[in-house]
Each structure stands twice: as C-alpha cells, then as structure tokens.
N, C-alpha and C positions, 0 to 999 in steps of 0.2 A: 428493611424498611417493614415487610409484613409483620416480624415480628414484634417490632415496636408499635405498632396499629394492633396488635392479638391483645399486649399488655395494655395498652391505654382502653381499649375495650373491656377486656377485665376489669379493670378498676372502674370503670364507666358503671357496668354492671354489679359491680360492690358499692358503688356510690349510691346507685337508684335502689338498689335493696335495702341499705342502710336509712337512705330516706325513709322509705316503704314502711321498715321497722319503726322509726321515728314517728311517724303519722299514725300508725296502729299506737303506741305506746300514749302520744297526746289525747288521740280519742278515748281508749280506757281509764286516761286518769281521768279527764272533762266528765264520764259516765258514772264514774267513783265518786266524784265532785259535787254531782248534781243530784245526787242519794244521800250529802252529808248533811248528818243533825247531831247536834250535840247540846247535852242535859248539863249543867252544874246548879249545885246547890252550893248557898250561899255558906263562907266560914263557920255562921253561928248559928245554921240551920233554918235561916228565916224564911230563904227567897231561893226559888226552884227558876233558871231560864233557861229557854233553848233557844239555839241559835241553827237558821238553816245555811241553805249550798251558797249563800252568798253570805254569809256570816251577819243574816239578818236578824233581828229577833222573832220567833217565832211562837213564843211560849212565854208566860211569866204566872207563876202562879207562890200564893204566899202560904207555907207551910206551918201547920199548928197553932193559927192565932199570935204568933208569938209577937207579928206585927202590931199589932195592938197594944202594945206596952213599949213601944218602941218611941224616942223622938224621932221627929218626921226627919232631921237630917242622917240620922243613922241608920234608917229604914234606904235613905234614899241612895246612901253610901254603899249598903249591901248589893240594892240592885244596881250600881253600876258598877259595883267590882267584880261581881258574879256576871252578869255582862261581860265585861270585860274579859275575863277568864275564858268564859265559855269562845269567845272571839278567838282567845290565843288558842284553843284545843282546835278550833277550826284552822287558823292561819297555820300551826303546826302540820295538821294531814294535810293541807295541800302544798305546801313545800315539801314533805314527805312524798308526796304524790309525784311532782314537777323536777325536783332539787336532780335526781338521776338524770334529767334530759338537758341538764345545764353542763354536763360534763361532755368533753371529747369523745369523739367516736377512738373506740378501742381498736377497730379494723382499720379505719382510714382516722391517724391520726390530724391529719392537714381539716378534718370537718371539724370545726370547734362544736361545742355545746352550746344549745338556746340560750341568748340572751332572752330573761326573764322580767317582766318589769312587775313585782311584787304588788305593789301600789295598784295597778290597774286590776289584777288577779284576784286580792282579796280586799281591798278596798282598805276602810280604817284599820279593818283587823290586821293589816301589816304591820301597824303598830307596834305589834303584840307577837312578830318573830322572832325567836331566840337569836341573839347574836345581838341585839342590841346591848348595850352596856346594863341597863336595868329595864325592868317592865313598870310601868308606866300607871297609874290609875286614872282614871276618868277625871278626876277632879285635879292629878296635876295637868291634862294637859288642855282643863276649861282653866284654869289659874293662866298657862302659857298667853292662851287665845285672848284671856282681859288685860294681862300686860302689854301683849303685842296691840291692842286697841290702843291702851295708854299711849302709845306712840304714836297715834294719827291723829292730825289735827283737821278738822272738817270747818274750812270759811264758809260763808255766808255763800259762796259761788258753787258749793255741793263738791268740790274736787277733794279729795284725799291727798294729803302731804304730810311725810313720816317730821317728825323735829329733827 
C-alpha cells in the first residue's frame, strides 16, 4: 500500500508543478499582452492606426494629406478596414501567446489544456482570428447588424419581437 501512496504523492507533486508552470505562463502571457501595441498603415497609404493592449484604437493619423482628395466613404472604409487589420494583428498575437496553454499536459495527459473564451479575452477582435472561413470587414458586420435589425419589430408597447 505504501508504494501506491508514494506513486500517488509523486503524481500529485507533478500536477502541482504543472499547475505552477501554467500559472507562470499565464502571468507572462498577460504581462506581454498588457504591453501590446500594433500600428498598421492602410493599403492605399492614407491612414495609420494603432491599437493597444485591448484591441482598442489608441492612435489615428492621416498620412501625406491624401485624405483631402478622398471621397468621405472611401476614407471611412480606409479607416475601418485598417482598424480591423490592426485588431486582427492584436487577436493573432493574443492567440499565439495563449494557444499553447490550451493543449493537454505533456507530462500528465489526464490534465486537459485550458479552455479560453477568445471573445472575452480579445473582445471584438476575436472576429479577426484566423480559422474563420474569411476575414470580414467592418462594413460586412455593419450590414449584418442592419439586416438583423430589419428582423426586429417594435410594437407600441416597446417590446422587441422577431418577425
């Protein structure tokens, strides 16, 4: 019986070591994520955007006066698409930091990897994570929201009902 207890204690020590290792990896990933920043220039070179550690817009610059000759809709598309691209960089960086933690333990296969709520972790930028069938622009999402709103009926009592 003592041999069984020793093996159990050894496995428990391995599990504790694995837990400490995962906790350290999570803390390091969170530290690196907190310092994240991504700057992207639009394809036409008219706009530069920077997003921060939460995928939030932290900087917006209009380059070389190109915006002065652009139609408003084209400028808006350049801004929105560039913000989305910067958020995509953010989402990929976060995924690259945390994805190794989703794998099962190599030393203790019965310990599964962490389940990560990517939407909670990266917010709206989760839409840009690779693995999606296609990357969607901000305009695509806006059209979807408009289409969804068209399905909502608001009677006089203020309640929302789907058609």
